[in-house]
C-alpha positions in Angstrom: 2.3 -32.2 -11.1 -0.9 -31.5 -9.1 -0.8 -32.1 -5.4 -4.0 -34.0 -4.5 -4.1 -34.4 -0.7 -3.3 -32.6 2.5 -1.3 -35.6 3.6 0.9 -35.2 0.5 1.4 -31.5 1.2 2.3 -32.2 4.9 4.7 -34.9 3.7 6.4 -32.5 1.2 6.7 -29.9 3.9 8.0 -32.5 6.4 5.5 -31.7 9.0 2.9 -33.8 10.8 0.4 -31.1 11.4 -0.2 -27.6 9.9 0.4 -26.1 13.4 4.1 -27.1 12.9 4.2 -24.7 10.0 7.1 -22.2 10.3 8.1 -19.3 8.1 10.2 -21.5 5.9 7.2 -23.9 5.5 4.9 -21.0 4.7 7.1 -19.9 1.9 7.2 -23.4 0.5 3.4 -23.7 0.9 2.8 -20.5 -1.1 5.2 -21.7 -3.8 3.3 -25.1 -3.9 -0.2 -23.5 -4.3 -0.2 -23.2 -8.1 0.5 -27.0 -8.3 -2.3 -27.9 -5.9 -5.7 -29.1 -6.9 -8.4 -26.6 -6.2 -10.0 -28.7 -3.4 -6.6 -29.2 -1.8 -5.9 -25.5 -1.9 -9.3 -24.9 -0.2 -8.4 -27.4 2.5 -5.0 -25.8 3.0 -6.5 -22.4 3.3 -9.0 -23.7 5.9 -5.9 -24.5 8.0 -4.4 -21.0 7.6 -6.3 -19.2 10.4 -4.6 -21.7 12.8 -1.3 -21.1 11.1 -1.7 -17.3 11.3 -2.7 -17.7 15.0 0.5 -19.8 15.5 2.6 -17.1 13.7 1.1 -14.3 15.8 1.7 -16.4 19.0 5.3 -17.0 17.9 5.8 -13.3 17.2 4.5 -12.4 20.7 6.8 -14.9 22.2 9.7 -13.5 20.2 8.7 -10.0 21.3 8.8 -10.9 25.0 12.2 -12.5 24.5 13.3 -9.4 22.5 12.2 -7.1 25.3 13.9 -9.2 27.9 17.1 -9.1 25.9 16.9 -5.4 25.5 16.3 -4.9 29.2 19.2 -7.2 30.1 21.4 -5.4 27.6 20.5 -2.1 29.1 21.3 -3.2 32.6 24.6 -4.6 31.4 25.3 -1.3 29.6 24.6 0.7 32.7 27.0 -1.5 34.7 29.8 -0.9 32.2 29.0 2.8 32.2 29.1 3.0 36.0 32.4 1.1 36.1 33.9 3.4 33.6 32.6 6.4 35.4 34.1 5.1 38.7 37.5 4.5 36.9 37.5 7.9 35.4 36.8 9.5 38.8 39.7 7.5 40.3 42.0 8.6 37.5 40.9 12.3 37.9 41.4 12.1 41.6 45.0 10.8 41.1 45.7 13.4 38.4 44.8 16.2 40.9 47.8 15.3 43.0 50.7 17.8 42.8 53.4 15.3 43.7 53.2 13.2 40.5 56.3 12.8 38.4 55.8 13.2 34.6 56.0 9.5 34.0 53.3 8.7 36.5 51.1 11.5 35.2 51.6 10.3 31.6 50.6 6.7 32.7 47.5 8.0 34.4 46.5 10.0 31.4 47.0 6.9 29.1 44.9 4.9 31.5 42.2 7.5 31.4 42.3 7.6 27.6 41.9 3.7 27.6 38.9 3.9 29.9 37.3 6.6 27.7 37.9 4.4 24.6 36.3 1.4 26.4 33.3 3.5 27.3 33.0 4.8 23.7 33.3 1.3 22.3 30.8 -0.1 24.7 28.3 2.6 23.6 28.9 1.9 19.9 28.5 -1.9 20.6 25.3 -1.3 22.5 23.8 0.8 19.7 24.8 -1.9 17.2 23.1 -4.5 19.5 19.9 -2.4 19.6 19.9 -1.9 15.9 20.4 -5.7 15.2 17.6 -6.5 17.7 15.3 -4.0 16.0 16.2 -5.5 12.6 15.4 -9.0 13.8 12.1 -7.8 15.2 11.2 -6.3 11.8 12.0 -9.5 10.1 9.7 -11.4 12.4 6.9 -8.9 11.8 7.6 -9.3 8.1 7.3 -13.1 8.4 3.9 -12.8 10.1 2.8 -10.3 7.4 4.0 -12.8 4.7 1.8 -15.6 6.3 -1.2 -13.2 6.4 -0.5 -12.3 2.8 -0.4 -16.0 1.9 -3.8 -16.4 3.5 -5.4 -13.5 1.7 -3.6 -14.2 -1.6 -4.5 -17.9 -1.4 -8.1 -17.2 -0.7 -8.3 -14.6 -3.6 -6.6 -17.1 -5.9 -9.0 -19.9 -5.1 -12.0 -17.6 -5.5 -10.6 -16.6 -8.9 -9.6 -20.2 -9.7 -5.9 -19.4 -10.2 -2.6 -19.3 -8.2 -2.0 -16.6 -5.6 -0.8 -13.3 -7.0 
């Protein structure tokens, strides 16, 4: 079934304007291209520079949010690290005392071990957070590249008279 108007395409994508096009819509749009009349494909592609601009703006906004999140996570990590360092120093100070009975010394050592475990877990969690944040950023860049590919592929297909490769 050939799609014959931009209004029909927007209706199928459930958008009012091509500036509302998100990554999910871009995928749908590329999938619909083979079923579009040649003139409709040309009109859709005329809209794509605005779509690419929107995608790049969205990526820049996500990048700013990502950087803010990383900065906040780093500050939080530093606070946890400092708290653990202070607790370790307090335990070490107590353990230097000569008048501790074996039970108290054992309790202090266990507390020190727990603080070290918390510090280690916080470090692992922070590294996982950074890795996840990086992966999300890569996905966003991939989405922008996909939209750009759709533009280039769509233009090439229309010039060649076929569907995007």
